[in-house]
C-alpha positions as CSV (number, residue, x, y, z in Angstrom):
1,M,49.5,-79.4,41.6
2,Q,50.9,-77.0,44.4
3,T,50.4,-78.3,48.3
4,I,49.8,-75.0,50.5
5,N,49.4,-75.3,54.1
6,T,50.8,-71.4,55.2
7,I,49.0,-68.0,54.1
8,L,50.5,-65.2,54.3
9,H,47.7,-62.1,53.6
10,P,48.7,-58.8,53.7
11,T,46.4,-56.4,55.3
12,D,45.0,-53.2,55.3
13,F,41.8,-54.1,55.8
14,S,40.5,-53.5,51.9
15,S,38.0,-56.3,51.0
16,S,40.9,-59.8,49.7
17,S,40.3,-60.6,52.8
18,P,37.5,-62.5,52.0
19,F,39.1,-64.4,49.0
20,A,42.4,-65.3,51.7
21,L,39.7,-66.1,53.8
22,E,38.5,-68.4,51.1
23,L,40.8,-69.6,50.3
24,A,42.3,-70.5,53.9
25,R,39.0,-72.6,54.6
26,N,39.4,-74.8,50.8
27,Y,42.6,-75.3,51.2
28,E,43.1,-75.7,55.9
29,A,46.1,-73.6,55.6
30,R,47.3,-71.6,58.4
31,L,46.3,-68.4,57.7
32,I,49.0,-65.3,58.8
33,L,47.6,-62.7,58.8
34,L,49.6,-59.2,59.2
35,H,49.9,-55.9,58.8
36,V,52.9,-53.4,58.1
37,V,52.6,-50.3,59.9
38,P,55.4,-48.0,57.5
39,R,58.3,-46.4,59.8
40,L,58.3,-42.2,60.1
41,P,61.7,-41.5,58.3
42,R,63.7,-38.8,60.1
43,P,64.1,-35.6,59.7
44,A,67.7,-33.9,58.7
45,G,68.1,-31.3,61.6
46,C,67.0,-33.3,64.7
47,E,69.2,-31.1,66.8
48,D,65.8,-28.3,65.7
49,A,64.2,-27.4,69.2
50,I,60.8,-27.5,66.4
51,V,61.5,-30.2,64.2
52,L,61.4,-32.0,67.4
53,R,58.5,-31.3,68.9
54,E,57.3,-32.6,65.4
55,L,59.1,-35.6,65.6
56,E,57.6,-36.2,69.4
57,S,54.1,-35.8,67.7
58,S,54.5,-38.0,64.8
59,Q,55.5,-39.9,66.9
60,M,52.6,-39.8,68.6
61,D,50.8,-39.6,66.3
62,L,52.2,-43.2,65.5
63,R,51.4,-45.4,68.7
64,A,48.4,-43.7,68.6
65,Y,48.2,-45.9,64.3
66,R,49.6,-48.9,66.2
67,E,47.2,-49.3,68.5
68,E,44.3,-49.1,66.4
69,M,45.4,-51.1,63.5
70,R,46.2,-54.2,66.3
71,A,42.7,-53.9,67.7
72,S,41.9,-53.4,63.9
73,L,44.2,-56.5,63.3
74,D,42.7,-58.4,66.2
75,H,39.6,-58.1,66.5
76,L,38.9,-58.6,61.8
77,P,36.3,-61.6,61.8
78,L,37.7,-64.7,60.5
79,P,34.5,-67.1,60.7
80,G,34.6,-70.9,59.6
81,L,38.4,-70.1,59.6
82,A,39.3,-74.5,61.6
83,M,43.1,-73.6,61.2
84,P,44.9,-71.6,63.4
85,V,45.4,-68.3,62.1
86,V,48.7,-65.6,63.2
87,R,47.7,-61.7,63.3
88,R,51.3,-60.3,63.5
89,L,51.4,-56.7,63.5
90,E,54.9,-55.3,62.0
91,E,57.1,-52.0,61.4
92,G,59.5,-51.3,58.1
93,D,59.6,-51.0,55.2
94,V,55.8,-52.5,52.9
95,A,57.2,-54.5,50.8
96,P,60.5,-55.7,52.7
97,T,58.2,-56.6,55.9
98,I,55.4,-58.5,53.7
99,M,58.3,-60.9,51.9
100,R,60.4,-60.9,55.6
101,V,57.2,-62.2,56.6
102,A,56.9,-65.1,54.4
103,K,60.6,-65.9,53.6
104,E,60.6,-66.5,58.0
105,S,57.8,-68.9,58.2
106,G,57.1,-70.4,55.1
107,C,54.1,-69.2,54.0
108,D,53.1,-71.5,50.0
109,L,51.4,-68.6,49.0
110,I,50.8,-64.5,49.7
111,V,47.4,-63.3,48.7
112,M,47.3,-59.0,48.8
113,G,45.1,-56.8,47.3
114,T,46.2,-53.9,45.4
115,H,44.4,-51.2,44.3
116,G,45.4,-50.9,40.2
117,R,46.6,-48.1,39.7
118,T,48.3,-46.8,35.9
119,A,51.4,-47.6,35.1
120,A,51.6,-44.3,35.7
121,G,50.4,-44.4,39.0
122,R,53.3,-46.8,39.7
123,R,56.3,-45.1,38.3
124,L,55.1,-42.4,41.2
125,M,53.5,-44.7,43.9
126,G,55.5,-47.3,43.2
127,S,53.0,-50.6,43.9
128,V,53.5,-52.4,47.1
129,A,51.8,-55.9,45.3
130,E,54.0,-55.3,42.0
131,K,57.4,-54.8,44.9
132,V,55.8,-57.9,46.8
133,A,55.0,-60.5,43.4
134,R,58.5,-59.6,41.6
135,H,60.7,-61.4,44.6
136,A,58.5,-63.1,46.8
137,P,59.8,-66.6,47.6
138,C,57.1,-67.9,47.3
139,S,53.1,-67.7,44.6
140,V,51.7,-64.2,44.9
141,V,47.7,-64.0,43.8
142,T,46.6,-60.4,43.6
143,V,43.1,-59.3,44.7
144,K,42.3,-56.1,42.9
145,A,40.4,-53.2,45.4
146,P,36.7,-52.5,44.0
147,L,37.4,-48.1,43.1
148,V,34.0,-48.0,44.7
149,A,33.4,-49.1,48.9
150,R,30.8,-52.0,49.0
151,E,28.4,-52.7,52.2
152,N,29.1,-55.5,51.7
153,A,32.4,-57.6,50.8
154,H,31.9,-59.8,47.9
155,E,34.0,-62.9,46.3
156,P,35.6,-61.8,43.6
157,T,35.5,-62.3,40.2
158,N,37.5,-63.6,38.3
159,E,38.6,-60.0,36.8
160,E,39.7,-59.4,40.3
161,I,41.6,-62.0,40.3
162,A,46.1,-62.2,39.2
163,V,47.1,-65.1,39.4
164,I,50.9,-64.6,39.4
165,L,53.5,-67.4,39.3
């Protein structure tokens, strides 16, 4: 059986966190919580005054979003975890950033949520979980997020967990 010393949990603050936490507890593994803030695309024609004002406004919105995500990451409860936890906020393209952090941190496992889109949805929007599962430097566990948000977090069922090696 593979030794798991470090688990990376890229989070969008959905219900996959309890599963990552439970794995970290069971394996007594270091847990790295990661939230990736996507970069804003730079619009063409940036010399236009209207475009520059919109870009400036977007950057202020992004700054506020970063601060909100930092607070969410810092206050994400991790009850009963004895091992060290690292909370990272990164900016960039989401899937490549997750894989970079996993490689830099020497992660043995990535635990991440997936929204369970259909094949057509993945073609249209792409799937971060799918990209990470295909190209990650380590094993990946994906936890399907429930369709409807539930008041109380639950332990994922076997049907909600797909292990991709």
